[in-house]
SEVEXDO-739385 format. One record per residue (C-alpha): residue in three letters; y, z, x. Coordinates in steps of 0.001 Angstrom, whole numbers, padded with zeros to 6 digits, always signed. Each point is the difference from the previous one (the first is absolute). Last residue first. Layout:
residues N
alaYZX...
//
This chain:
residues 717
unk-011974-022140-026023unk-002328-001119+002834unk+000398+003282+001754unk-001686+001796-002872unk-002529+001878+002105unk-003417+001117-001098unk-001035+002444+002705unk-002248-001373+002707unk-003534+001279-000119unk-001796+002631+002101unk+000039+002558-002759unk+003721-000573-000587unk+002027-001047+003000unk+003693+000404+000721unk+002589-002755+000172unk+003169+000402+002083unk+002894-002412-000548unk+002967-000175+002357unk+003400-001665+000266unk+002611+000286+002750unk-002236+001366+002767unk+002345+000488+002976unk+000179-001145+003610unk+002053+001374+002876unk+003540-000552+001296unk-000709-000418+003730unk-000643-003713-000203unk+001294-001636-003161unk-001543+001217-003276unk-003572-000587-001059unk+000049+000093-003803unk-003402+000725-001468unk-000203-002008-003169unk-002306+000320-001668unk-002029+003120+000720unk-003368-000270-001780unk-002635+002723+000122unk-003556-000260-001250unk-002988+001873-001383unk+000751+003393+001478unk-002094+003028-001087unk-002763-000983+002421unk+002003+001199+002983unk+003575+001035-000735unk+000433+001336+003557unk-001364-003215+001465unk+002405-002139-002035unk+002915+002284+000929unk-000983-000376+003652unk+000046-003783-000373unk+003468+000117-001572unk+001210+002186+002871unk-001343-002453+002602unk+001559-002958-001820unk+003361+001791-000096unk-000188+000600+003763unk-000689-003691+000578unk+002975-000934-002179unk+002177+002408+002002unk-001186-001595+003241unk+000888-003435-001335unk+003603+000979-000710unk+001140-003559-000601unk+001499-002139+002722unk+003269-001460-001215unk-000234-003604-001081unk+001136-002763+002325unk-002786-002417-000782unk-002882+002501+000155unk+000768+003669+000726unk-003349+001751+000396unk-000696+000668-003658unk+000455-003610-001040unk-002081-000945+003049unk-003009+001674-001641unk-000370-002879-002476unk-003595-000726+001007unk-000758+003700-000316unk-002468+001242+002638unk+002708+001817+001997unk+000752+002299-002912unk-003654+000983-000290unk-000166+000604+003761unk+003019+002316-000283unk-001861+002016-002653unk-003103+000196+002185unk+002111+001204+002935unk+001617+002696-002152unk-003427+001246-001182unk-001306-000907-003393unk-002250+001939-002347unk-001002-002061-001880unk-001673-003377+000303unk+002235-002788+001211unk+001372-003124-001681unk+002568-002725+000717unk+001765-002337-002387unk+001553-003461-000044unk-001574-001317-003209unk+002224-003078+000161unk+001028-000057-003634unk+000428+003602-001129unk+000074+001700+003409unk+002394-002241+001890unk+001776-001211-003123unk+001703+003315-000591unk-000582+002995+002200unk-001800+000189+003311unk-003462+001476-000168unk-001784+003211+000887unk-003246+001286-001507unk-001684+003370+000571unk-003666+000411-000925unk-001379+003120-001662unk-003821+000061-000173unk-001972-002301+002298unk-002852-001284-002175unk+001388-000122-003544unk+003542-000600+001257unk+002681+002263-001455unk+003377-001704+000225unk+003100+001240+001760unk+003271-001895+000048unk+003025-000897+002031unk+002238-002944-000868unk+002853-000960+002274unk+003707-000720-000423unk+002095-000561+003096unk+003375+001741+000181unk+003563-000076-001175unk+001525+002583-002328unk-001603+002352-002503unk+001379+000946-003393unk-000165+003741-000681unk-002601+001364-002445unk-000198+000624-003753unk-003229+000247-002005unk+000298-000245-003780unk-001944+002025-002528unk-003654+001012-000313unk-000855-002734-002477unk-003632-000212-001139unk-000717-003530-001133unk-001026-000765-003553unk+003181-001893-000929unk-000116-002153+003129unk+002592-002788-000282unk+002299+001666-002546unk-000325+003501+001422unk+000514-001269+003560unk+003067-002048-000903unk+001606+002975-001756unk-000705+002292+002980unk+001546-002509+002407unk+003099-000714-002078unk+000872+003665-000564unk-000531+001018+003621unk+001875-003049+001272unk+003007+000799-002175unk+000158+003544+001421unk-000430-001243+003572unk+002785-002551-000413unk+002305+002668-001424unk-000833+002346+002885unk+000957-002538+002646unk-001085-003046+002062unk-003475-000785-001278unk-001234-002596+002489unk-003336-000711-001678unk-001534+000501-003462unk-003748+000011-000713unk-002032+000275-003241unk+000773-003409-001391unk-003615-000609-001061unk-001022-002074+003027unk+001993+002247+002349unk-002287+002934-000685unk-003290-001635+000905unk-002218+003106-000069unk+000782+001564-003324unk-002469+002654-001167unk+000839+002588+002652unk+003557-000101-001248unk+003374+000547+001649unk+002378-002833-000817unk+002019-000960+003044unk+003639+000583+001027unk+001334-001018+003415unk+003221+001509+001303unk+003290-000877+001725unk+001160+002746+000203unk-000564+003642+000830unk-002980+002212-000740unk+001893+002865-001624unk+002341-002202-002022unk-002937-002042-001211unk-001929+003134-000919unk+002858+001150-002224unk+000246-003377-001738unk-003767-000203-000491unk-000205+003528-001361unk+002579-000952-002655unk-001894-003193-000834unk-003131+002017-000567unk-003466+000500+001530unk+000768-000195+003705unk-002340-000235+002991unk+002018+000245+003202unk-000539-001736+003325unk+000486+000229+003774unk-002153-002788+001339unk-003579+000488+001208unk-001266+000622+003551unk-003746+000790+000125unk-000293+003624+001119unk-003145+000613-002113unk+001934+002104-002514unk+002510-002847-000178unk-002855-002286-001016unk-001097+002238-002853unk+003573+000500-001209unk+000696-003727+000138unk-003144-000645-002055unk+001152+002577-002552unk+003354-001756-000315unk-001702-003401-000127unk-002303+001174-002741unk-003609+000792+000806unk-002882-002037-001401unk-002656+002519-000899unk-002788+002184+001324unk+002262+002723+001438unk-000058-000080+003749unk-001766+002637+002071unk+001614+000489+003406unk-001883+001106+003110unk+002099+001266+002920unk-000075-002297+003006unk-001572+000611+003367unk+002293-000702+002967unk+000651-003515+001150unk-002428-002723+000925unk-000219-000893+003687unk+001947-002523+002029unk-001617-002944+001730unk+000442-000428+003739unk-003687+000023+000902unk-000727-002536-002729unk+002223-002597+001631unk-002351-000941+002865unk-002961-000427-002347unk+002083-002145-002345unk+001455-002150+002758unk-003477-000693+001418unk-001391-000816-003437unk+002872-002431-000597unk-000585-001660+003374unk-003640-000510-000943unk+001036-001475-003353unk+002464-002335+001721unk-002794-001196+002293unk-002205-000744-003008unk+002738-001954-001771unk+000802-001918+003184unk-003633-000992+000501unk-000372-001065-003620unk+003072-002206+000384unk-001332-001461+003269unk-003282-001102-001636unk-003072-000375+002241unk+000029+003583+001239unk-001396+001785+003059unk+001010+003523+000931unk-000379+001535+003462unk-001848+003250+000738unk-002157-001320+002845unk-003103-000543-002118unk+002279-001772-002467unk+001152-002633+002467unk-003432-000665+001463unk-001470-000140-003510unk+002514-002674-001024unk-000947-002096+003026unk-003699+000308-000827unk+000612-001027-003598unk+002120-003069+000954unk+003585+000630-000941unk+002338-001974-002241unk+003326+001413+001138unk+002290+002993-000336unk-000032+002722+002661unk+000788+003684-000195unk+000735+002567+002701unk+001210+003582-000393unk+001795+001605+002925unk-000695+003425+001546unk-002841-001357+002164unk+002295-002420+001862unk-002028-001130+003022unk-003245+000235-002026unk+001375-002054-002856unk+001455-002475+002496unk-003461-000657+001417unk-001407-000351-003528unk+002693-002524-000877unk-000799-001961+003185unk-003693-000020-000826unk+000967-001261-003466unk+001893-002886+001532unk-003006-000890+002192unk-002436+000067-002915unk+002228-002090-002238unk+000800-002797+002449unk-003263-001867-000751unk+000777-000113-003701unk-000258+002407-002948unk+002775+002343+001075unk+002259-002958+000862unk+000462-000973-003646unk+003595+001219-000276unk+000453+002749+002617unk+002462+002322-001750unk+000233+003179+002049unk+001072+003264-001621unk+001037+002960+002135unk+000746+003425-001510unk+001802+002950+001567unk+002513-002331+001580unk+002597+001718+002162unk+000876-003193+001833unk+000305-000905+003695unk-003461+000973+001267unk-001874-000959-003158unk+001854-003304-000329unk-000454-000819+003683unk-003726+000725-000197unk-000234-002131-003127unk+001555-002919+001860unk-002268+000396+003046unk-003133+000304-002133unk+000763-003160-001939unk+001480-002052+002830unk-003305+000402+001853unk-001474-002594-002340unk+001992-002791+001703unk-000099-003495-001486unk-000960+001127-003502unk+002558+002808+000234unk+002682-002684-000026unk-000678-000281-003749unk+003129+002024-000672unk+000879+003304+001735unk+001644+001230-003190unk+000980+003656+000487unk+000672+001431-003459unk+002007+001635+001324unk+002775-001411+002287unk-001972-002303+002323unk+000259-003506-001495unk-001726-002002+002762unk+001540-003187+001397unk+000298+001303+003591unk-003610+001238+000055unk-000712+002494+002819unk+003631+000487+001010unk+000856+000175-003691unk-002480+002918-000296unk+001753+001897+002791unk+003385-000618-001607unk-001146+001338-003354unk-001367+003167+001614unk+003224+000620+001863unk+002015-000590-003165unk-002129+002606-001777unk-002311-001208-002762unk+001564+000191-003436unk-001318+002784-002199unk-002307-001208-002804unk-000147+002859-002522unk-002824+000538-002471unk+000881+000849-003597unk-002418-002338-001786unk+002689-002476-001077unk+001312-000215+003553unk-003509-000499+001369unk-000780-002770-002489unk+003166-001878+000908unk-000656+000379+003737unk-003611-001129-000424unk+001026-003153-001859unk+002698-000706+002594unk-002519+000358+002827unk-002444-002242-001832unk+002664-002681-000090unk+000768+000385+003707unk-003644-000421+000921unk-001680+001250+003199unk+000923+003537-000958unk+000621+003420+001504unk+001416+002610-002388unk+001130+003487+000998unk+000175+002408-002911unk+001866+003301+000204unk-001514+002404-002550unk-000727+002761+002513unk-002836+001734+001894unk-002614-002067-001789unk-002941+001409-002005unk-003722-000586+000486unk-001313-003389+001093unk-003459-000496-001481unk-000199+002568-002816unk+003646-000354-000969unk-000100-003807-000124unk-003288-000179-001880unk+001123+002448-002662unk+003266-001894-000405unk-001725-003371-000298unk-002684+001522-002219unk+002301+001072-002796unk+002255-003048+000469unk-002894-002326-000705unk-001201+002180-002887unk+003436-000366-001548unk+002914+002252-000954unk-000326+002433+002892unk+001903+003262-000280unk+000606+001488+003442unk+000073+003779-000283unk+002826+001819+001827unk-000145+003156-002092unk+003231-000483-001922unk-000493-003735-000280unk-003415+000474-001614unk+001393+002601-002376unk+002844-002308-001031unk-002340-002915-000654unk-002297+002267-001993unk+003006+001050-002066unk+000985-003612-000613unk-003525-000615-001267unk+000353+002563-002757unk-003080+002205+000024unk-003492-001358-000564unk-001985+002631-001837unk-003608-000521+000983unk-002981-000968-002195unk-000912-002407+002783unk-000256-003343-001767unk+002086+000752-003064unk+002780+001392+002136unk-000038-002983+002332unk+000244-002473-002869unk+002934+001871-001511unk+001782+000061+003363unk-000503-003742+000421unk+001473-000728-003424unk+003038+002165+000757unk+000420-001634+003406unk-000579+001520+003426unk-003499+001120-001065unk-001580-000411+003397unk+000672+002185+003021unk-001107-001578+003285unk+000470+002711+002572unk+000514+000003+003772unk+000150+003407+001707unk+000931+000411+003671unk-001373+003140+001676unk+002490+002171+001892unk-001764+003211-001031unk+003106+001217-001808unk+000151-003334-001815unk-003593+000342-001122unk+000566+003567-001172unk+003137-001058-001901unk-002053-002709-001710unk-002512+002651-001072unk+002729+002306-001262unk+001590-002827-001964unk-003353-000857-001575unk-000412+003613-001087unk+003441-000085-001563unk-000889-003192-001857unk-002975+001531-001739unk-001529-002416-002506unk+000083-003103+002149unk+000088-003730-000528unk-001641-003302+000970unk-000102+000549+003743unk-001486-001888+002962unk+000350+001792+003323unk+000046-000759+003712unk+000255+002938+002417unk+000462-000493+003754unk-001041+002176+002962unk-003362+001372-001182unk-002678+001611+002192unk+001830+003324+000387unk+000082+000495-003803unk+003031+002052-001055unk+001859-002807-001769unk-003387-001272-001195unk-000438+003224-001961unk+003474-000237-001542unk-000547-003634-000953unk-003396+000816-001522unk+001292+002932-002026unk+002931-002122-001215unk-002361-002716-001280unk-002055+002467-001998unk-003035+002204+000577unk-001177+001566-003255unk+000054-002074-003165unk+001678-002778+001933unk-001180-002695-002433unk-000962-002306+002862unk+000834+001419+003442unk-001085-002712+002423unk-000119+000886+003700unk-000407-002103+003136unk+000225+002049+003166unk+000630-000617+003715unk+000532-003723-000400unk+000399-002622+002747unk+001683-003221-001018unk-001803-003201+000940unk+001824-002155-002506unk-003245-000829-001822unk-001046+003663-000074unk+003372+001101-001346unk-000193-002761-002616unk-003430+001168-001117unk+001117+003626-000165unk+003031-001037-002057unk-002225-001768-002501unk-002241+003055-000246unk+003070+002188-000525unk+001303-002341-002671unk-003335+000313-001798unk-000061+003775+000391unk+003548+000575-001148unk+001791+003175+001042unk-000131-001259+003571unk+000197+001832+003326unk-000229-001706+003426unk+000148+002053+003220unk+000727-002180+003029unk-001192+001264+003403unk-002975-002175+000820unk-003663-000561-000759unk-000778-003649-000597unk-000169-001328-003512unk-003553-000388-001259unk-001658-003209-001129unk-001176-001631-003201unk-002234+002953-000889unk+003021+002272+000169unk+001735-002204-002570unk-002703+000978-002517unk+001914+003169-000908unk-002496+002776-000671unk+001801+002578+002072unk-000598+003100+002109unk-000269-001977+003237unk+000268+002680+002698unk-000166-001820+003339unk+001640+002857+001925unk+002814-002232+001266unk+000217-002103-003169unk+000257+002832-002505unk-000457-001921-003225unk+000923+001016-003537unk-001067+000023-003629unk+000165-002970-002372unk+001635+002109-002709unk-000490+000725-003685unk-000084+003755+000524unk+001369+000462+002548unk-000014+002035+003219unk-000934+003609-000792unk+000729+002970+002292unk-002273+003033-000333unk+001533+003483+000201unk-002179+001378-002815unk+002941+000221-002391unk+000888-003535+001039unk-003435-001252-000998unk+000135+001661-003399unk+003497-001409-000561unk-001235-003490+000939unk-002738+000233-002624unk+002368+001177-002715unk+002780-002468+000750unk-002378-002961-000063unk-001488+001126-003310unk+003484+000321-001487unk+001109-003365+001391unk-003089-001648-001482unk+000864+001530-003339unk+003528-001409+000335unk-001477-003447+000617unk-000770-002858+002404unk+001542+000659+003447unk-000354+003762-000446unk-003806-000222+000172unk-002427-002917-000202unk-000669-000674+003670unk-002441+001644+002404unk+000639-000426+003741unk+000646+003703+000546unk+000327+000842+003695unk-000581+003731+000331unk+000991+002390+002774unk-000974+003370+001437unk-003568+000149-001316unk-001516+003410-000774unk-003069-001022-001983unk+001464+001593-003142unk+003030-002287+000290unk-002231-003048+000334unk-002024+001027-003063unk+003200+000534-002002unk+001262-003454+000990unk-003323-001602-000968unk+000086+001780-003370unk+003545-001236-000652unk-000928-003561+001145unk-002938-000613-002335unk+002048-001353-002911unk+002208-001958+002411unk-002934-001986+001384unk-001296+000970+003463unk+001169-000727+003545unk+001117+003370+001325unk+000562+000139+003755unk-000417+003593+001190unk+001590+000947+003316unk-000580+002953+002308unk-003681+000666-000723unk-001375+002968+001968unk-003732+000289+000516unk-003146-000200-002024unk+000698-002322-002917unk-001534+001338-003200unk+003357+000756-001633unk+000881-003693+000219unk-002711-000768-002513unk-003161-002149-000055unk+000253-000605+003753unk-000580-003264+001849unk-001359-000357+003526unk+001613-003011+001657unk-001437-003496+000522unk+002309-001633-002524unk-000906+002635-002585unk-003116+002172+000169unk-001430+002498-002471unk+001493-001661-003056unk+000533+000844-003668unk+002023+003212+000433unk+002662-001864+002046unk+002177+001528+002720unk+000180-001928+003305unk+000840+002360+002904unk+001662-001506+003094unk+000311+002168+003140unk+002716-000786+002519unk+000317-002758+002611unk+001243-002760-002311unk-001194-003216+001665unk+001680-002819-001893unk-003225-001278-001590unk-001209+003435-001074unk+003294+001146-001493unk+000498-003383-001649unk-003470-000091-001589unk+000397+003583-001213unk+003426-000739-001484unk-001345-003206-001631unk-002995+001484-001795unk+001598+002027-002783unk+002364-002850-000886unk-002844-002528+000182unk-000366-002567+002816unk-002245+002153+002225unk-002633+000391-002728unk-001806+003266+000744unk+002688+001778-001997unk+001718+003356+000426unk+001410+001627-003142unk+001312+002950+001972unk+000673-001186+003572unk+000013+002882+002498unk+002000-000197+003223unk-000039+002061+003189unk+002486+000457+002841unk+002950-000664-002264unk+003424-001030+001327unk+001899-001183-003108unk-001170+002706-002383unk-000605+002720+002619unk+003558-000537+001314unk+001613-000054-003450unk+000079+003781-000330unk+002814+000309+002500unk+002296-002422-001821unk+001770+002242-002479unk+003370-001602-000721unk+002875+002450+000075unk+002158-000015-003073unk+003402-001695-000234unk+002553+002316-001624unk+002520+000661+002734unk+003187+000898-001857unk-001314+003440-000834unk-000973+001283-003420
//
């Protein structure tokens, strides 16, 4: 097994599905409002240029088109079959479509994996037959898709009848049909241009990751918006997100199920395994995905990317006619990670010459004086752009955008946009529709809420940083040698041996089974020492008196051995006792917790946290899927809220952060090498010594898997 385990996502065969030149509707209806009638009505009304073949054995003509009793009787090639029949008839319809040589199937039918195990079996069988024939299946239990440029409306969603979103360069993918329809409506109302709208339903065949990967390669798509409830194959999702990042296409995802109750609801709705939400967060960060927590935020970011693109840097220049609004924007920008560099002294002086009572530092508050002289706006912004390295400009105009001054101010913004094509322009006001359109048609953003504007601009800057940074990322290490763990909870001594074999630093130690051996081992190791009960059945050793510290000589070690073994037998009479583990006492350093947990979707996931209250009370932890690279490990460290403890806060010595990163990499490689035989790994604590002195795993517990289930572990004893 190598360290790179993410599979390639096959997207080639999706072209005939999403770009068909001919469409057959099995279960076609003459009634345009029925499920079997809506796709035909939409295709006709929207001007699909290809052939449309209604399939219904009870009709000779449907909606003005010749109808066929079976798809096999169609003369000519059928690229896409839309199946709109009850679940009981769906397997036969799928087989007929396969026999007719279709390339793709959209399966509207519900009543499969979303309702029962038997439904899941039937779904799996029909999809398997299609896959064997090289036919891609979207659904079942989905609303289908739309290809806006080619006017392919393979859907029965009634939202199309209410109006169609304009064709554009945003690809929208939703696991939920109803949410997808809602999102389509909002996109239409906000004037966003869509390239594709895809709902995946039960994901029997084509899943969310397939769609993201295909859109990443689609020349007509620049931005990908996605709604997720869960995923079965996390590695496949990672590969798809990596493809999007490699293509320089921003991805915005709303992932529901952030709470335990929410995750349960999502799983029951989609029949998907929803992995731990913290893992999804980590994956999104790793691949530069913006996670939106509201529909407003979802579309704000999509809108901003599609209209304005990405800035050259995260330096924000703010022009305002209100000092209070300037402060609000400055606060929001700081919280969002945007910088507000002060305007140069020359620039400030030039603005003071225009308006002596202006506040020209940044934000630049020109005050209401702009009402008397509209040219002050363009002149001030020109000075800011000339004298400051601002990748992003935000202008707060109060209500001017809706009044007589609005059109002239916007013309000035557009003129500046063309003079400075490498800068990103945004304006905040209440805009008349025609004024807003003028801004957006020229690549400028229009918002009514300054906080929403700042959040969107910060997201764009984040995408730009992520795409710039990916070229400097390091690569995974050499392939690792597979290790098969015994299906049990391993003792600390055995866990140390396993980790040492993977080049994870562990302390010098001896396992002793008598007081005499303890004394001899103590002399060999050197004093002072730590003594701990060695038992795979006792997790919390200190709770039962199974730990002794600062043992200064052989007599102390001998007494400790006797006391520890007696305490263990009394507290846990059924526990297996391997002896006592001796190791040298450690000096100063920062304690951390490192662990590996098997996620149902993503496989082994590495966790890092600071010791003590930081992890137990504050939940200050970071996650990444294994394997890690050195840069990924350093990013994990940097994400900790208490990271300053490692970097020398309040007079402390800087810890050996690089050694901690190296340990994380080795732990991740051990997790990959163990594969499915590893259930979990807990190293608590990892002591990170002062800089240059390394890091060491002071306590470790490795748990193997039995038949895909965690071994019964008596840690609670």
